[in-house]
matplotlib code that plots the C-alpha trace (Angstrom):
import matplotlib.pyplot as plt

x = [-3.5, -5.0, -4.8, -3.0, -5.3, -5.7, -5.9, -2.9, -3.6, -3.5, -6.0, -9.0, -11.7, -14.4, -12.3, -11.8, -15.7, -16.9, -14.6, -15.2, -19.0, -18.1, -16.5, -19.7, -22.0, -20.2, -20.2, -24.2, -23.7, -21.5, -24.1, -26.8, -24.4, -23.5, -27.0, -28.4, -25.0, -26.4, -29.8, -29.2, -26.8, -23.7, -21.2, -19.8, -19.1, -15.7, -13.6, -9.8, -8.7, -6.7, -7.0, -4.7, -4.9, -9.0, -9.4, -9.1, -11.7, -11.6, -11.2, -11.7, -13.0, -10.4, -10.5, -14.2, -14.0, -11.3, -13.5, -16.0, -14.0, -13.0, -16.9, -17.8, -15.5, -17.6, -20.4, -23.0, -22.6, -22.2, -25.6, -27.9, -26.6, -25.4, -25.8, -25.7, -24.8, -21.8, -24.4, -26.1, -22.2, -21.6, -24.8, -23.8, -20.2, -21.1, -22.6, -19.4, -16.7, -19.0, -18.7, -15.0, -14.0, -16.2, -14.7, -11.4, -12.5, -13.8, -10.0, -8.5, -10.7, -10.1, -6.0, -5.2, -6.4, -5.8, -2.3, -2.8, -4.1, -1.2, 1.5, -0.4, -0.6, -4.5, -5.4, -6.2, -4.4, -5.8, -7.5, -4.5, -4.7, -8.7, -8.4, -5.2, -7.2, -10.2, -8.2, -7.2, -10.8, -11.6, -8.7, -10.1, -13.4, -12.3, -9.8, -13.3, -15.6, -13.0, -12.5, -16.9, -16.6, -14.2, -17.3, -18.9, -15.9, -15.5, -18.6, -21.5, -24.0, -23.4, -21.7, -21.7, -25.0, -22.8, -19.8, -22.2, -23.5, -20.0, -19.0, -22.2, -22.3, -18.5, -19.4, -22.2, -19.8, -17.3, -20.1, -21.3, -17.4, -16.9, -20.0, -19.1, -15.6, -17.2, -19.4, -16.5, -14.9, -17.5, -17.8, -13.9, -14.8, -17.3, -15.6, -11.7, -12.0, -14.4, -13.9, -14.8, -18.5, -18.9, -21.9, -24.6, -26.3, -29.9, -27.5, -25.6, -28.7, -30.4, -26.9, -26.9, -30.7, -30.4, -27.6, -29.5, -32.6, -28.9, -27.6, -31.2, -31.4, -27.9, -29.3, -32.5, -30.5, -28.0, -30.5, -32.8, -35.5, -37.4, -38.7, -40.2, -43.6, -45.0, -47.5, -47.8, -48.8, -48.9, -46.5, -48.1, -51.3, -50.0, -48.3, -45.1, -44.3, -42.3, -39.0, -38.2, -36.4, -37.7, -35.2, -33.1, -31.7, -32.8, -29.7, -28.7, -32.7, -32.4, -29.4, -29.6, -33.4, -35.0, -38.8, -37.3, -34.4, -37.3, -40.1, -36.9, -36.6, -39.6, -40.9, -37.6, -38.1, -40.8, -38.5, -36.1, -38.4, -39.3, -35.5, -35.5, -38.3, -36.4, -33.3, -35.0, -36.7, -34.0, -32.4, -35.1, -34.3, -30.9, -30.6, -34.8, -33.1, -31.5, -34.7, -36.6, -34.1, -34.2, -38.3, -38.1, -35.7, -37.4, -40.5, -39.8, -37.8, -40.8, -43.0, -40.3, -39.7, -43.7, -44.0, -40.5, -42.0, -45.6, -43.9, -42.3, -38.4, -38.7, -35.2, -35.9, -37.7, -35.0, -32.6, -34.1, -34.8, -30.5, -30.3, -32.6, -30.7, -27.8, -29.0, -30.7, -27.8, -26.4, -29.4, -29.2, -25.3, -26.1, -28.7, -26.5, -23.7, -26.1, -26.7, -23.4, -21.2, -18.1, -17.0]
y = [3.0, -0.5, -1.5, -4.9, -7.4, -8.4, -11.8, -13.6, -14.7, -18.2, -18.2, -20.2, -19.5, -20.9, -24.2, -24.2, -23.2, -25.9, -28.5, -26.9, -27.7, -31.3, -31.4, -30.0, -32.4, -35.6, -34.3, -34.1, -37.7, -38.2, -36.9, -39.2, -41.9, -41.1, -40.6, -43.8, -45.6, -44.6, -45.5, -49.1, -49.0, -49.8, -47.4, -49.5, -52.5, -51.1, -51.4, -50.0, -46.5, -47.6, -44.5, -45.8, -49.5, -49.0, -48.7, -52.5, -54.1, -57.8, -60.1, -63.9, -65.3, -65.6, -61.7, -61.4, -63.6, -61.4, -58.4, -60.0, -61.6, -57.6, -57.0, -59.6, -57.8, -54.9, -54.0, -53.2, -57.0, -58.4, -56.4, -55.9, -58.4, -61.7, -64.7, -62.0, -64.1, -63.5, -62.6, -59.7, -58.6, -58.0, -56.1, -53.8, -53.8, -52.4, -49.1, -48.2, -49.3, -47.2, -44.3, -44.1, -45.0, -42.2, -39.8, -41.2, -40.3, -36.8, -36.2, -36.9, -35.4, -32.4, -33.1, -33.9, -31.4, -29.0, -29.7, -29.5, -26.4, -24.9, -26.7, -24.9, -21.3, -21.4, -20.7, -16.6, -14.5, -15.1, -18.0, -20.8, -20.5, -20.9, -23.9, -25.1, -24.6, -26.3, -29.6, -29.6, -29.1, -32.4, -34.3, -33.0, -34.4, -37.7, -37.7, -36.5, -39.3, -41.9, -39.9, -40.8, -44.6, -44.8, -44.1, -46.7, -49.3, -50.0, -48.9, -47.7, -49.4, -46.9, -44.1, -41.0, -38.4, -35.2, -36.5, -37.7, -34.2, -32.8, -35.0, -34.3, -30.2, -30.0, -31.9, -29.3, -26.2, -27.5, -28.4, -24.1, -22.9, -25.0, -23.4, -20.1, -20.4, -21.7, -18.5, -16.2, -17.6, -17.2, -13.7, -13.3, -14.3, -12.8, -9.4, -10.3, -6.7, -7.6, -8.6, -11.8, -11.5, -11.2, -11.6, -9.3, -9.5, -11.2, -13.8, -14.0, -14.7, -16.9, -19.2, -19.1, -20.2, -22.7, -23.9, -24.8, -26.4, -28.7, -29.6, -30.4, -32.7, -33.9, -34.9, -36.5, -39.1, -39.9, -40.2, -42.3, -39.6, -40.0, -43.0, -41.2, -40.9, -41.6, -38.7, -35.0, -32.6, -33.9, -36.3, -39.3, -37.2, -34.3, -31.1, -31.1, -34.7, -34.1, -35.5, -39.4, -39.7, -37.7, -35.7, -34.5, -30.9, -28.4, -27.8, -31.9, -32.2, -30.0, -31.9, -35.9, -36.2, -38.0, -36.5, -32.7, -33.0, -34.2, -31.6, -28.8, -30.3, -29.9, -26.9, -24.9, -25.7, -23.3, -20.2, -21.5, -21.1, -17.5, -16.9, -18.6, -16.9, -13.5, -14.3, -15.2, -12.4, -10.3, -12.0, -12.3, -8.8, -9.8, -13.5, -14.6, -18.5, -18.3, -17.4, -19.7, -22.7, -21.6, -21.5, -25.2, -26.5, -25.5, -26.7, -29.7, -30.4, -29.4, -31.9, -34.2, -33.8, -34.7, -37.6, -39.3, -38.8, -40.5, -43.4, -44.5, -43.3, -45.1, -45.3, -44.1, -40.9, -40.2, -40.6, -38.1, -35.8, -35.8, -35.1, -32.3, -30.6, -30.4, -29.1, -26.5, -25.8, -25.5, -23.1, -20.6, -20.3, -19.6, -16.9, -15.2, -15.1, -13.3, -10.0, -10.4, -7.6, -6.8, -3.4]
z = [47.5, 48.7, 52.3, 53.3, 54.0, 57.7, 57.8, 55.8, 52.0, 53.2, 55.8, 55.2, 57.4, 55.4, 55.6, 59.1, 59.3, 57.4, 59.7, 63.0, 62.3, 60.9, 64.5, 66.0, 64.6, 65.8, 69.3, 69.0, 68.2, 71.0, 73.3, 71.9, 72.1, 75.6, 76.6, 75.5, 76.7, 80.2, 79.5, 79.0, 81.9, 79.9, 81.2, 83.7, 81.4, 80.5, 83.9, 82.3, 80.5, 77.6, 75.7, 72.9, 72.9, 74.2, 70.7, 70.0, 71.0, 72.3, 69.0, 70.6, 72.6, 75.5, 75.6, 75.1, 78.5, 80.3, 79.9, 81.3, 84.7, 85.2, 85.0, 87.5, 90.1, 90.4, 92.3, 89.5, 88.7, 92.1, 93.2, 89.9, 87.4, 89.0, 86.3, 83.1, 80.3, 78.1, 75.5, 77.5, 78.5, 74.8, 74.5, 77.2, 76.7, 72.5, 74.0, 76.1, 73.1, 71.2, 73.1, 73.7, 70.3, 69.2, 71.8, 69.8, 66.3, 67.5, 68.6, 65.2, 63.2, 65.4, 65.8, 62.0, 60.2, 63.0, 62.4, 58.6, 59.1, 60.7, 58.6, 55.7, 57.6, 56.9, 60.3, 60.8, 62.8, 66.6, 66.3, 66.7, 70.8, 70.8, 68.2, 70.9, 73.7, 72.3, 71.7, 74.9, 76.4, 74.3, 75.9, 79.3, 78.4, 78.1, 81.1, 82.8, 81.3, 83.1, 86.3, 86.0, 85.2, 88.2, 90.9, 89.7, 90.0, 94.1, 95.9, 94.4, 91.6, 89.3, 88.5, 90.5, 89.0, 90.0, 87.9, 84.7, 85.5, 84.9, 82.1, 80.1, 80.4, 79.9, 76.7, 75.7, 76.5, 74.2, 71.5, 72.2, 72.1, 68.8, 67.3, 68.1, 66.7, 63.8, 63.6, 63.8, 61.3, 58.9, 59.7, 59.3, 55.4, 54.7, 56.4, 56.7, 59.3, 61.2, 64.6, 67.0, 68.3, 72.3, 74.5, 75.4, 78.3, 77.1, 75.1, 78.6, 80.8, 78.3, 78.7, 82.2, 82.2, 79.9, 81.7, 84.9, 82.7, 81.4, 84.3, 86.2, 82.7, 83.7, 87.1, 86.3, 84.1, 86.5, 88.8, 86.9, 88.2, 84.7, 86.4, 89.5, 87.7, 84.3, 84.7, 83.1, 84.5, 87.8, 89.3, 91.0, 91.5, 93.0, 91.5, 93.8, 95.1, 97.9, 98.8, 97.4, 101.2, 104.0, 106.2, 103.3, 103.8, 101.1, 99.0, 99.6, 98.2, 95.1, 93.9, 95.2, 95.7, 92.5, 92.7, 93.9, 90.7, 88.0, 89.5, 89.0, 85.8, 84.0, 85.5, 85.1, 81.6, 80.9, 82.7, 79.9, 77.4, 78.6, 78.1, 74.7, 73.3, 74.6, 73.0, 69.4, 69.2, 69.7, 67.1, 64.5, 63.1, 62.5, 61.1, 60.9, 60.5, 64.2, 65.2, 63.6, 64.8, 68.5, 68.5, 66.6, 68.8, 72.2, 70.7, 70.0, 73.2, 75.1, 74.1, 73.8, 77.3, 78.1, 76.0, 76.7, 80.7, 79.8, 78.1, 81.3, 80.0, 76.2, 75.3, 71.4, 72.6, 75.9, 73.4, 71.0, 73.9, 74.5, 70.8, 70.5, 74.0, 71.8, 69.1, 71.3, 72.5, 69.0, 68.2, 71.5, 70.5, 67.0, 68.2, 71.0, 68.5, 65.7, 68.2, 69.4, 70.1, 67.4, 68.9]

ax = plt.figure().add_subplot(projection="3d")
ax.plot(x, y, z, "-o")
ax.set_aspect("equal")
plt.show()
């Protein structure tokens, strides 16, 4: 006697997985756009958060002038950009507008198909709540982005580097969750009786080490710490640069001092490489493609990091560094999922 399938006949796990991979690609693009927005100092050009009406950009001279007048009220303009022309403002407005618009598009690309899949009963049992949670987390990311922008509208001339780090790490965590869920769905397509993967110790340790590296990468971006030096492996002629501002306590310095943050980011990278090599070796016998992806991503990322610093933070190289960082997260998730426990 045939046993009934553990998933409904209408379920389409492969279709859902392909949709989630598309969403993941959009999140990777979003990380790059956000990086360029930061590198071009464009993030404070839009001083209001209008989740719906904000999708429409200024359409005439009067609307552009109104946006520019709003920008003139904040410290960044008053202390750093006095005399900026309207054309200059439009240039920085573009990147922040694109960043917010792309976020809205990700929301639509996630929400509309999710509703369709639910109505058509195409979502396998056990995945409806997870997909809904991902949608909610995506909405939270938009709110975190505005919380970050708010930190630079009244007293500061830039956004809080702590809030920027939270915003970036949340995006990368969301990317990881989307990729992991897509891989679970691919497994379900191959084996309807299979169970979702769970992290192994190797995957968890690698994730924790990589989290520290990503955190310090975000702090480097938020503090413009990449500009501390254009040398490698030394920093301004010394291995250890010392604190930029004397008198800082240890905990304060490792979070707020640009030179110390830069130092930690460049050398913790090798700890991350060690952990990723261990993960890749563990994965090699299970999924060689994932192992190759991990090696390729961290090798490229190390080289890009060095070249970016030595270039004086060339925007194109820095954006590529952020792109490969996001791809490294996806590759690490792929590897950790491949060796995940199914029991």
